C-alpha positions as MATLAB code, in Angstrom:
seq = 'MPNNPEQPTPGSVPQESQTVAGAARMQPMEADAARQTDDRLRNIAAGVSAATGEAFFRLLTQHLCLALKMDLACIGELHENKQGVVQTIAMFDGAKFSEGLEYILAGTPCREAVTAGRCSYPRGVQAAFPLDQMLVDMGIQSYFGVALKGSTGEPMGVMSVMSRDAVENVNSAETILSIFAARASAELERRRSERALHESEIRNRAILNALPDTMFVLDRQGVIQDFYAKDPGQMNLTPESIRGSKLEAVLTPEFAGLILQSSTSLEADNAAVVEYSLQLSGQWRYYEARTVHFGDDKFLSIVRDVTGRRRAESDLKESRRFAQRIADTTPSVLFVYDLIERRNVYANKRTIDAIGYTAKEVEEMGQNFIPQLMHPEDFAMLPALAKEYATREDGEVFEHVFRLKHKNGQWRWLHRTATIFSRMPDGSPKQILGAVTDITRFKQSERELQELSARLLSAQDEERRRIARELHDATGQNLTAMGLHLETIERSEGLDPDIKRVIGECRRLCKVSQNEIRTLSYLLHPPELDLLGLVGALRWYVEGFEKRTGIDVRLEIRQDIGRLSSDVETDLFRVVQEALTNIVRHSGSKTAVIRLQKNEAALILQVEDSGRGLPSVTDEAQQGPAAGVGIPGMRERLRQHRGSLEISSSSQGTILTGIVPLGSQENRRV';
ca = [
      -0.179    0.009    0.088;
       1.233    3.511   -0.597;
       2.855    5.835    2.177;
       0.528    8.008    3.974;
       2.609   11.302    4.394;
       1.677   13.963    7.756;
      -0.599   16.121    7.006;
       0.735   20.359    7.375;
       0.063   21.810   10.573;
      -1.389   25.219   11.200;
       1.032   27.938   11.036;
       3.601   25.485    9.544;
       5.790   26.909    6.094;
       4.210   26.945    2.859;
       4.625   23.718    0.379;
       6.163   26.161   -1.945;
       8.674   27.046    0.548;
       9.641   23.869    1.908;
      10.224   22.500   -1.639;
      12.765   25.249   -2.509;
      14.224   25.286    1.220;
      14.967   21.385    1.117;
      15.710   20.885   -2.523;
      19.551   22.812   -1.507;
      19.557   19.863    1.406;
      18.190   16.514   -0.644;
      21.620   15.767   -2.643;
      23.883   15.732    0.552;
      21.009   13.722    2.479;
      20.121   11.134   -0.711;
      23.725   10.284   -1.352;
      23.976    9.596    2.758;
      21.146    7.085    2.015;
      22.490    5.343   -0.826;
      25.890    5.090    0.949;
      24.045    3.551    3.727;
      22.430    1.285    1.561;
      25.182    0.361   -0.575;
      27.069   -0.618    2.759;
      23.996   -2.509    4.293;
      23.706   -4.527    0.865;
      27.485   -5.183    0.908;
      27.392   -6.634    4.481;
      24.617   -8.700    3.826;
      25.830  -10.081    0.980;
      29.365  -10.606    2.396;
      27.191  -12.643    5.579;
      25.299  -14.877    3.174;
      27.046  -15.315   -0.106;
      28.481  -18.929    1.016;
      25.547  -19.959    3.101;
      22.748  -22.463    1.284;
      19.619  -24.149    2.553;
      18.732  -23.310    6.310;
      21.822  -21.662    6.574;
      21.333  -19.216    4.263;
      17.860  -18.178    5.473;
      18.854  -17.986    8.984;
      22.016  -15.568    7.901;
      19.625  -13.600    5.887;
      17.363  -12.819    8.595;
      20.031  -12.005   11.059;
      21.892  -10.034    8.707;
      18.633   -7.870    7.610;
      17.108   -7.415   11.092;
      21.042   -5.918   12.038;
      21.725   -4.116    9.030;
      18.205   -2.469    8.743;
      18.051   -1.951   12.406;
      14.823   -3.725   12.775;
      12.951   -5.778   15.801;
      11.922   -8.884   13.571;
      13.161  -10.393   10.449;
      11.197  -13.239    8.927;
      10.899  -15.981    6.109;
       7.964  -17.697    5.464;
       6.734  -20.182    2.977;
       3.456  -21.142    1.614;
       2.276  -24.309    2.788;
       1.728  -27.112   -0.202;
      -0.845  -28.869    1.679;
      -2.925  -26.151    3.783;
      -4.258  -23.142    1.748;
      -3.766  -20.111    3.368;
      -1.594  -20.821    5.828;
       1.891  -19.842    6.002;
       5.040  -21.444    7.827;
       7.903  -19.918    8.730;
      11.285  -20.899    7.426;
      13.411  -18.889    9.801;
      12.642  -15.672   11.801;
      15.203  -13.617   13.938;
      13.904  -11.277   16.755;
      17.833   -9.750   17.472;
      18.840  -12.171   20.003;
      17.310  -15.776   19.137;
      16.141  -17.800   15.757;
      13.289  -19.487   15.741;
      11.274  -21.661   12.859;
       8.207  -23.952   11.842;
       5.765  -21.109   13.266;
       2.607  -21.127   10.908;
       0.024  -18.747   11.107;
      -3.179  -17.831    8.915;
      -2.236  -15.508    6.117;
      -5.835  -13.750    5.664;
      -5.851  -10.772    7.659;
      -2.351   -9.809    7.904;
      -0.096   -7.535    5.950;
       1.863  -10.641    4.218;
      -1.151  -11.575    2.405;
      -0.949   -7.866    0.992;
       2.642   -8.517    0.155;
       1.876  -12.121   -1.304;
      -0.891  -10.617   -3.338;
       0.510   -7.335   -4.153;
       4.002   -8.055   -4.780;
       5.138   -5.804   -1.674;
       4.035   -4.135    1.274;
       5.392   -0.986    3.115;
       4.073    0.636    6.225;
       7.113    2.894    7.517;
       3.966    3.365   10.602;
       0.481    2.419   11.437;
       0.333   -1.130   10.395;
      -1.424   -2.239   13.392;
      -4.266    0.242   12.662;
      -3.999   -0.857    9.013;
      -4.680   -4.373    9.974;
      -6.560   -4.533   13.666;
      -7.284   -8.675   13.262;
      -3.657   -9.894   13.371;
      -3.044  -10.190   17.067;
       0.465  -11.280   16.263;
       1.383   -7.416   15.460;
      -0.004   -6.519   19.202;
       1.295   -8.957   20.644;
       5.085   -7.778   19.706;
       4.188   -4.219   19.543;
       4.752   -3.989   15.933;
       4.288   -0.368   14.436;
       6.342   -0.607   11.134;
       6.413   -3.403    8.383;
       8.145   -4.058    5.084;
       7.358   -7.388    3.038;
       7.767   -8.769   -0.260;
       6.598  -11.916   -2.025;
       9.040  -14.764   -2.816;
       7.955  -15.890   -6.569;
       9.273  -18.645   -8.201;
      10.688  -18.967  -11.926;
       7.065  -19.158  -13.453;
       6.049  -16.746  -11.408;
       3.784  -18.349   -8.544;
       4.238  -17.211   -5.305;
       5.846  -19.061   -2.871;
       6.716  -17.278    0.040;
       7.280  -13.618    1.529;
      10.264  -12.364    3.243;
       9.386   -9.356    5.857;
      11.157   -7.147    8.482;
       9.190   -5.260   11.163;
       9.990   -3.025   13.853;
       8.241   -1.662   17.463;
       9.196    1.911   16.095;
       8.096    4.085   13.202;
      10.943    3.475   10.091;
      12.404    6.719    8.482;
      14.827    5.517    6.018;
      11.445    3.164    3.808;
      13.661    3.410    0.444;
      16.328    1.354    2.007;
      14.407   -0.948    3.592;
      12.346   -1.684    0.332;
      15.641   -1.635   -1.688;
      17.398   -3.943   -0.080;
      14.468   -6.663    0.645;
      13.683   -6.588   -3.394;
      17.125   -7.298   -4.321;
      17.613  -10.171   -1.678;
      13.986  -11.332   -2.125;
      15.167  -12.661   -5.834;
      18.294  -14.476   -3.373;
      15.783  -16.021   -1.216;
      13.234  -17.284   -3.993;
      15.999  -18.982   -6.112;
      17.302  -20.535   -2.618;
      13.542  -21.449   -1.695;
      12.725  -22.876   -5.045;
      15.795  -25.062   -4.727;
      14.803  -26.121   -1.577;
      11.691  -26.937   -2.651;
      12.970  -28.983   -5.709;
      15.727  -30.574   -3.168;
      12.810  -31.836   -1.037;
      10.118  -33.117   -3.854;
      13.268  -35.146   -5.042;
      14.232  -36.218   -1.774;
      10.378  -37.262   -1.170;
      10.069  -38.949   -5.062;
      13.113  -40.957   -4.041;
      11.856  -42.063   -0.566;
       8.080  -43.157   -2.323;
      10.155  -44.483   -5.532;
      12.202  -46.846   -2.936;
       9.196  -47.973   -0.960;
       7.559  -48.835   -4.510;
      10.618  -50.552   -5.412;
      11.156  -52.704   -2.104;
       7.272  -53.163   -1.853;
       7.116  -54.860   -5.548;
       7.207  -59.130   -5.566;
       8.921  -58.349   -9.027;
      12.245  -59.465  -10.629;
      13.618  -56.369  -13.143;
      16.307  -56.927  -15.424;
      18.054  -53.838  -17.501;
      19.273  -55.264  -20.730;
      21.081  -53.943  -23.853;
      19.826  -55.082  -27.129;
      22.336  -58.281  -27.033;
      20.338  -59.725  -24.205;
      23.178  -58.922  -21.671;
      21.907  -58.215  -18.314;
      23.568  -54.407  -17.451;
      21.363  -54.247  -13.997;
      19.309  -56.453  -11.587;
      16.780  -55.976   -8.972;
      14.906  -58.738   -6.942;
      13.142  -58.518   -3.838;
      13.681  -62.102   -3.098;
      16.493  -63.184   -5.711;
      16.539  -66.957   -4.447;
      12.990  -67.071   -5.580;
      14.094  -67.908   -9.295;
      17.206  -69.647   -7.654;
      19.228  -66.166   -8.543;
      22.055  -64.432   -6.920;
      23.280  -60.497   -8.079;
      26.918  -61.986   -8.125;
      25.945  -64.053  -10.778;
      23.736  -61.827  -12.791;
      25.086  -58.471  -13.868;
      26.996  -58.638  -17.106;
      25.052  -62.289  -17.733;
      23.323  -62.938  -20.793;
      19.594  -63.555  -20.330;
      19.401  -67.127  -21.422;
      21.835  -67.919  -18.710;
      19.984  -66.575  -15.984;
      16.410  -67.697  -17.525;
      15.933  -70.667  -19.704;
      16.489  -69.960  -23.384;
      13.509  -70.036  -24.403;
      12.205  -67.805  -21.896;
      14.772  -65.324  -22.445;
      14.124  -65.902  -26.417;
      10.701  -65.033  -25.757;
      11.119  -61.810  -24.027;
      14.339  -60.902  -26.279;
      11.801  -61.850  -29.575;
       9.026  -59.148  -27.899;
      11.634  -56.296  -27.746;
      12.978  -56.161  -31.200;
       9.591  -54.854  -32.672;
       8.559  -53.000  -29.279;
       7.093  -49.543  -30.045;
       7.937  -46.481  -28.213;
       5.603  -45.992  -25.051;
       4.382  -49.681  -25.188;
       4.708  -52.774  -23.331;
       5.712  -56.191  -24.935;
       4.110  -58.816  -22.503;
       4.823  -62.874  -22.788;
       4.376  -65.299  -20.283;
       6.210  -68.581  -19.390;
       6.334  -71.720  -16.657;
       9.261  -73.111  -15.266;
       9.401  -76.252  -13.324;
      11.292  -75.012   -9.957;
      11.479  -77.443   -6.892;
       9.448  -80.249   -8.323;
       6.272  -77.705   -8.796;
       5.241  -75.928  -12.017;
       5.387  -71.549  -11.593;
       4.080  -69.494  -13.998;
       6.043  -66.126  -14.557;
       4.898  -62.952  -16.536;
       7.513  -60.781  -18.621;
       6.576  -56.626  -19.267;
       9.507  -55.421  -21.266;
       9.647  -51.802  -22.192;
      12.301  -49.278  -23.649;
      14.531  -47.969  -21.162;
      16.637  -45.321  -22.749;
      17.639  -45.085  -26.413;
      19.462  -48.621  -26.491;
      18.107  -50.433  -23.277;
      15.107  -52.453  -22.288;
      13.606  -52.995  -18.870;
      12.367  -56.365  -18.269;
       9.944  -56.622  -15.355;
       9.481  -60.577  -14.608;
       6.524  -61.099  -12.448;
       5.593  -64.192  -10.721;
       1.719  -65.358  -11.425;
       1.634  -68.845  -10.016;
      -0.913  -67.051   -7.517;
      -3.401  -65.581   -9.986;
      -2.754  -68.310  -12.431;
      -4.121  -70.775   -9.801;
      -6.510  -68.130   -8.606;
      -8.233  -67.993  -12.178;
      -8.085  -71.733  -12.640;
      -9.925  -72.053   -9.022;
     -12.175  -69.376  -10.137;
     -12.904  -71.189  -13.242;
     -13.499  -74.529  -11.517;
     -15.909  -72.666   -8.724;
     -17.886  -70.786  -11.788;
     -18.106  -74.366  -13.462;
     -19.321  -75.920  -10.489;
     -22.031  -73.325   -9.915;
     -22.757  -73.664  -13.294;
     -23.521  -77.093  -12.965;
     -25.805  -76.706   -9.929;
     -27.787  -73.781  -11.246;
     -28.161  -76.492  -14.709;
     -29.215  -79.152  -12.474;
     -31.847  -77.409   -9.633;
     -35.223  -77.452  -10.522;
     -35.745  -74.113   -9.316;
     -35.116  -70.924  -11.004;
     -31.991  -69.073   -9.492;
     -31.793  -65.478  -10.272;
     -29.857  -62.215   -9.285;
     -32.566  -59.260   -9.061;
     -31.170  -55.500   -9.141;
     -33.382  -53.410   -7.318;
     -31.942  -50.178   -8.645;
     -31.656  -50.882  -12.072;
     -35.149  -52.989  -11.731;
     -34.005  -55.892  -13.610;
     -32.829  -59.308  -13.685;
     -28.986  -59.571  -14.245;
     -28.992  -63.258  -14.020;
     -31.224  -66.215  -14.371;
     -30.368  -69.707  -15.166;
     -32.223  -72.004  -17.679;
     -35.099  -73.234  -15.280;
     -36.841  -69.989  -16.440;
     -38.368  -71.736  -19.383;
     -39.758  -74.261  -17.344;
     -41.582  -71.871  -14.571;
     -42.923  -68.990  -17.501;
     -42.183  -70.336  -20.511;
     -39.063  -67.783  -21.500;
     -35.336  -68.550  -22.068;
     -33.028  -66.562  -19.657;
     -32.199  -64.705  -22.522;
     -35.474  -63.284  -23.111;
     -36.123  -62.726  -19.431;
     -32.588  -60.635  -19.533;
     -33.744  -58.755  -22.805;
     -37.085  -57.722  -21.155;
     -34.961  -55.383  -18.702;
     -37.053  -53.037  -16.354;
     -40.744  -54.580  -18.498;
     -40.041  -58.045  -17.019;
     -41.897  -57.436  -13.616;
     -44.494  -54.892  -14.715;
     -45.369  -57.066  -17.842;
     -45.888  -60.208  -16.298;
     -46.503  -60.068  -12.950;
     -50.387  -60.454  -11.797;
     -51.564  -56.684  -10.880;
     -52.548  -57.483   -7.569;
     -48.900  -58.832   -6.857;
     -47.551  -55.758   -8.362;
     -49.056  -53.538   -6.193;
     -47.445  -55.196   -3.005;
     -44.338  -54.002   -4.410;
     -43.524  -50.966   -2.685;
     -44.104  -52.545    0.416;
     -42.238  -55.444   -0.144;
     -39.211  -52.682   -0.839;
     -39.652  -50.940    2.457;
     -39.328  -54.650    3.665;
     -36.182  -55.450    2.156;
     -34.404  -52.179    3.522;
     -35.085  -53.534    6.851;
     -33.661  -56.950    6.195;
     -29.720  -58.351    7.369;
     -27.362  -60.053    5.253;
     -27.990  -63.648    5.112;
     -31.761  -63.163    6.546;
     -33.858  -65.361    4.417;
     -37.533  -63.979    3.038;
     -40.319  -65.281    1.058;
     -42.544  -64.082   -1.255;
     -45.403  -65.579   -3.210;
     -46.792  -64.290   -6.263;
     -48.047  -65.032   -9.726;
     -46.727  -64.612  -13.023;
     -48.037  -64.762  -16.428;
     -46.611  -67.860  -18.577;
     -45.702  -67.469  -22.405;
     -48.977  -69.169  -23.061;
     -50.794  -66.882  -21.342;
     -51.724  -68.405  -18.134;
     -51.011  -67.474  -14.559;
     -48.345  -69.241  -12.941;
     -48.113  -69.304   -9.098;
     -44.692  -68.566   -7.987;
     -42.251  -69.241   -4.489;
     -39.739  -67.294   -4.043;
     -37.266  -67.771   -1.438;
     -34.504  -64.405   -1.373;
     -31.562  -62.945    0.482;
     -29.596  -59.282    0.261;
     -26.788  -60.296   -2.276;
     -25.217  -56.725   -2.231;
     -25.642  -53.187   -1.146;
     -25.151  -49.533   -2.434;
     -22.678  -47.702   -0.637;
     -24.828  -45.968    1.957;
     -26.195  -49.989    2.878;
     -29.375  -49.881    1.428;
     -29.926  -53.304   -0.885;
     -28.873  -53.055   -4.395;
     -29.339  -56.408   -5.083;
     -30.972  -60.086   -4.227;
     -30.203  -63.241   -4.756;
     -32.742  -66.133   -4.648;
     -34.614  -69.149   -5.873;
     -37.889  -69.309   -7.398;
     -40.374  -72.749   -7.234;
     -43.266  -72.854   -9.137;
     -45.876  -73.911   -7.237;
     -48.921  -73.846   -9.630;
     -49.996  -77.167   -8.742;
     -49.661  -76.738   -5.090;
     -51.925  -74.203   -5.319;
     -54.604  -75.879   -7.813;
     -54.487  -78.617   -5.069;
     -54.713  -76.235   -2.499;
     -57.839  -74.478   -4.544;
     -59.426  -77.778   -5.096;
     -59.081  -79.195   -0.688;
     -60.502  -75.606    0.241;
     -63.641  -76.396   -2.486;
     -64.005  -79.484   -0.733;
     -63.659  -78.256    2.819;
     -66.708  -75.721    1.595;
     -68.725  -78.683    0.390;
     -67.732  -80.466    3.348;
     -68.784  -77.726    5.902;
     -72.051  -77.123    3.570;
     -72.931  -80.672    3.849;
     -72.356  -80.766    7.969;
     -74.449  -77.536    8.347;
     -77.052  -79.244    5.971;
     -77.000  -82.527    7.721;
     -77.069  -80.627   11.195;
     -80.189  -78.919    9.639;
     -82.005  -82.005    8.585;
     -81.102  -83.374   11.885;
     -82.496  -80.891   13.771;
     -85.452  -80.804   11.834;
     -85.863  -84.953   12.245;
     -85.032  -84.088   16.149;
     -87.727  -81.724   16.397;
     -90.532  -82.911   14.145;
     -90.308  -86.365   14.838;
     -88.063  -87.450   17.587;
     -90.111  -84.546   19.638;
     -93.600  -85.201   18.517;
     -92.850  -88.884   19.220;
     -92.094  -88.189   22.555;
     -94.858  -85.780   23.274;
     -97.131  -88.539   22.011;
     -95.531  -90.762   24.131;
     -96.253  -88.358   26.937;
     -99.877  -87.846   26.562;
    -100.266  -91.652   26.509;
     -98.589  -92.380   29.843;
    -100.584  -89.597   31.607;
    -103.975  -91.440   30.458;
    -102.778  -94.550   31.540;
    -101.717  -92.979   34.807;
    -104.986  -91.654   34.929;
    -106.810  -94.875   34.487;
    -108.874  -96.238   38.057;
    -107.661  -99.248   39.562;
    -103.891  -99.197   38.792;
    -101.634 -100.510   41.396;
     -99.787  -97.627   43.172;
     -96.240  -99.345   42.005;
     -97.348  -99.042   38.588;
     -98.535  -95.765   38.606;
     -95.565  -94.477   40.381;
     -93.567  -96.253   37.626;
     -95.759  -94.441   34.703;
     -94.995  -91.363   36.450;
     -91.360  -91.618   36.454;
     -91.841  -92.558   32.977;
     -93.845  -89.389   31.826;
     -91.018  -87.224   33.827;
     -88.475  -88.988   32.142;
     -89.811  -88.522   28.694;
     -90.476  -84.981   29.316;
     -86.530  -84.534   30.278;
     -85.733  -86.327   27.053;
     -88.366  -83.990   25.230;
     -86.772  -80.522   26.625;
     -82.814  -82.501   25.783;
     -83.712  -82.797   22.290;
     -85.386  -79.545   21.748;
     -82.122  -77.844   23.099;
     -80.071  -80.184   20.999;
     -82.135  -79.581   17.852;
     -81.714  -75.658   18.664;
     -77.602  -76.157   19.358;
     -77.581  -78.230   15.843;
     -79.380  -75.637   13.746;
     -81.297  -73.052   15.794;
     -84.192  -72.021   13.695;
     -83.936  -68.356   15.038;
     -81.061  -68.086   12.721;
     -83.446  -68.636    9.593;
     -86.292  -66.692   11.299;
     -84.415  -63.622   13.308;
     -81.007  -63.720   11.285;
     -77.475  -63.454   13.252;
     -78.522  -61.216   15.989;
     -81.733  -63.121   16.929;
     -79.874  -66.235   17.045;
     -76.973  -64.677   19.005;
     -79.159  -63.319   21.509;
     -81.467  -66.636   22.126;
     -77.980  -68.735   22.147;
     -76.401  -66.168   24.794;
     -79.579  -66.439   26.838;
     -79.483  -70.518   26.592;
     -75.494  -70.387   27.431;
     -75.524  -68.330   30.577;
     -78.260  -70.795   31.996;
     -76.265  -73.868   31.005;
     -72.917  -72.871   31.936;
     -73.165  -69.898   34.522;
     -70.661  -67.730   32.874;
     -71.835  -64.072   32.104;
     -71.889  -63.418   28.583;
     -72.533  -59.387   27.390;
     -73.971  -58.978   23.715;
     -72.631  -56.020   22.099;
     -73.936  -55.099   18.886;
     -73.150  -51.252   17.957;
     -75.673  -51.055   14.818;
     -78.225  -52.482   13.003;
     -76.274  -55.604   10.891;
     -79.183  -56.358    8.755;
     -79.791  -59.675    7.539;
     -76.474  -61.190    5.374;
     -76.466  -64.436    3.335;
     -77.196  -67.735    4.982;
     -73.635  -68.792    4.723;
     -72.341  -65.907    6.353;
     -74.701  -66.205    9.209;
     -74.360  -69.608    9.591;
     -70.804  -69.545    9.946;
     -70.382  -66.584   11.980;
     -72.883  -68.186   14.716;
     -70.569  -71.506   14.244;
     -67.697  -69.045   15.527;
     -69.286  -67.595   18.069;
     -70.602  -71.225   19.506;
     -66.848  -72.633   18.861;
     -65.030  -69.281   20.807;
     -67.842  -69.892   23.842;
     -67.203  -73.894   23.812;
     -63.334  -73.375   24.249;
     -64.047  -70.717   27.122;
     -65.709  -73.209   29.211;
     -63.445  -75.974   28.524;
     -59.883  -74.411   28.481;
     -60.252  -70.620   29.803;
     -61.787  -70.365   33.102;
     -63.210  -67.525   32.420;
     -66.660  -66.453   34.326;
     -67.069  -63.549   31.700;
     -67.265  -63.148   28.447;
     -67.922  -60.511   25.450;
     -69.185  -60.600   22.304;
     -69.082  -57.688   19.931;
     -70.545  -57.362   16.501;
     -70.450  -54.666   13.970;
     -70.203  -53.245   10.658;
     -68.166  -50.730    8.560;
     -68.244  -50.054    4.936;
     -65.692  -52.906    4.194;
     -66.088  -55.586    6.523;
     -67.988  -57.555    9.236;
     -66.641  -57.675   12.592;
     -67.106  -60.319   15.098;
     -64.892  -60.301   18.315;
     -65.180  -63.077   21.298;
     -63.287  -61.413   24.677;
     -62.710  -63.678   27.638;
     -60.593  -62.758   31.019;
     -59.459  -66.075   31.360;
     -55.784  -68.373   31.747;
     -55.211  -67.851   28.102;
     -54.724  -70.363   24.871;
     -51.255  -72.229   24.365;
     -48.971  -70.934   21.651;
     -51.006  -72.461   18.686;
     -52.213  -69.162   17.839;
     -50.411  -69.043   14.790;
     -51.731  -70.704   11.734;
     -48.612  -71.941   10.475;
     -47.942  -73.576   13.874;
     -50.823  -75.392   14.342;
     -50.644  -79.092   14.903;
     -52.147  -81.574   16.646;
     -52.206  -80.009   19.778;
     -54.997  -76.750   18.076;
     -57.421  -79.413   17.702;
     -60.172  -78.755   14.869;
     -61.610  -75.839   17.046;
     -59.212  -72.814   15.821;
     -58.459  -74.261   12.532;
     -62.090  -74.928   11.563;
     -63.069  -71.521   12.588;
     -59.997  -70.313   10.315;
     -61.615  -72.494    7.382;
     -65.334  -71.206    8.013;
     -64.204  -67.414    7.468;
     -61.864  -68.075    4.795;
     -64.612  -69.572    3.053;
     -65.612  -65.728    2.622;
     -62.071  -64.102    1.770;
     -62.130  -63.734    5.814;
     -59.225  -63.784    8.193;
     -59.169  -64.753   12.113;
     -56.839  -63.122   14.568;
     -56.123  -64.213   17.811;
     -54.499  -62.330   21.127;
     -54.006  -64.461   23.868;
     -51.902  -63.830   27.376;
     -52.196  -64.519   30.589;
     -55.140  -61.973   31.387;
     -57.528  -63.649   28.867;
     -57.837  -64.155   25.130;
     -59.336  -61.884   22.262;
     -60.528  -63.721   19.372;
     -61.276  -61.691   16.279;
     -62.834  -62.501   12.852;
     -63.289  -60.415   10.107;
     -65.286  -60.880    6.932;
     -65.016  -58.279    3.582;
     -68.448  -57.441    2.439;
     -69.470  -57.712   -0.800;
     -67.027  -60.759   -1.368;
     -68.684  -62.928   -4.047;
     -72.141  -61.622   -2.420;
     -70.571  -63.308    0.574;
     -71.164  -66.544   -0.328;
     -68.465  -69.544    0.286;
     -66.007  -69.876   -2.441;
];
């Protein structure tokens, strides 16, 4: 920055008079200043002329500080790895040297020196750079700095002198700094070059020591000029026996001939590669030689032992062949699906058995494979499956049943087991690996079994209805007639008292049997179910159940359910029957609640008790003989209407919830 001259004070001599009067004094003063500058230059030059490297920088800061009568001289280098940071090479404060100090360039006069080339503040430098705390701590008032630049003009550092007092001889300080900046820049650039060369040598030596290779420097006649091997004994070689020998004497003639032959037609900047095998210590080892030009009349040939690689390649080839044999012989479709690219990246030959398309056709479908072939109902479930994949751990197997359209137009049911095969850098799943099995025949058998089960349930209910009707209409009437006849006989005159007593007992037993048959008939098929519907039948059944068992049952029906199809009413009634029977047999609860409600989508039936709970057989997949026929029977009745049964049980009681979708095939059994 330019210097700031002091303003004239009131009553001072006018500017013109000062110029005229001072002109006479300027010539001898300038001469004295020039002589002082020359003396200082000679002293500094004499002090540093023989020095180089770190000694040069230390001596230069010392002589600058003493010659210019400054309190501090400093030479700093721009940090190569930390942008905007200066690291001091040498610093002298009039008494001692120091180096290695790092400071941030921003907000300092050194920043101005680096960017503008030079910076001069004979006084007031603290005011100009209020953020530079170092100036304040050292009490610096004046600053002179010059940039140190490389041969291409790029800034490398800064050289500066500082004083705690104002400086009068500004020109001398600026001149001396400018002159020695060139020498300091050259020395700093040489220092950087030496450092880079030293680092390069260390790096190259480390690379050389880390290489497992054997290297030959050859002339055009195949004579070994130089040799390096981390393990010379690997090829039965010793350094003493190699230099000056022909390559064919060190390697086999055939191997050496291949290397030399490949080098004769070698073009610049290209490498010739040959492979060869040698039998060493009874074992075959494999080598690869890469030869390049090494000067005008020499070649560098690097021989690498690739036995491990060749064996790994052989093992990999065998492993792939083994995996391919498994893929070709397994009856399932093996696949790898990319969740990101949304396409199959691998499928074995069994795809043609499952869906009629070859593996190549599946691959060519790309992203259209699933949208084109998957059933719409199953396709709608894919977003939920994608969220599920994100929660899966490596090695965890998950299953999925879905439908794909066969090439012949038929829908095929498929069962897939899969696991996470690879992940994205953020850990999210990228590919899944799995197997697909065609379960269409199983699904058909399952469908046939369900239809058979539905027919059996219908036949069972119809048989119950017939038996109930026979008991009520025939057996009940017969017992009524029998009771009337017994009453007539009992009223006859002249009967023996003992006979009369027996007839009375027969009348009583007949009446009991009549009541029991009526109850059994109603339990088999309550006529209220046909006359009053599900709600009326439940009210009648609950009333009789409380009388028979002593269990307090509360029936909660929150709105008008209306009449449903006879199949739905019958099956829901049977579910309530079975649930209450389980409470009597297993729960030990003295209370029960039956809830029945209907919304826009479904009819919901709930039976709750406060008993001891059920054993762990509530999961349909875990049910075995211990579950009996009660729970599976309830599930099957609801399934006929595309409904479901959910059971929640603990030591505080059990809640059984049956859900039947409304409008499902008009709520008829399917």
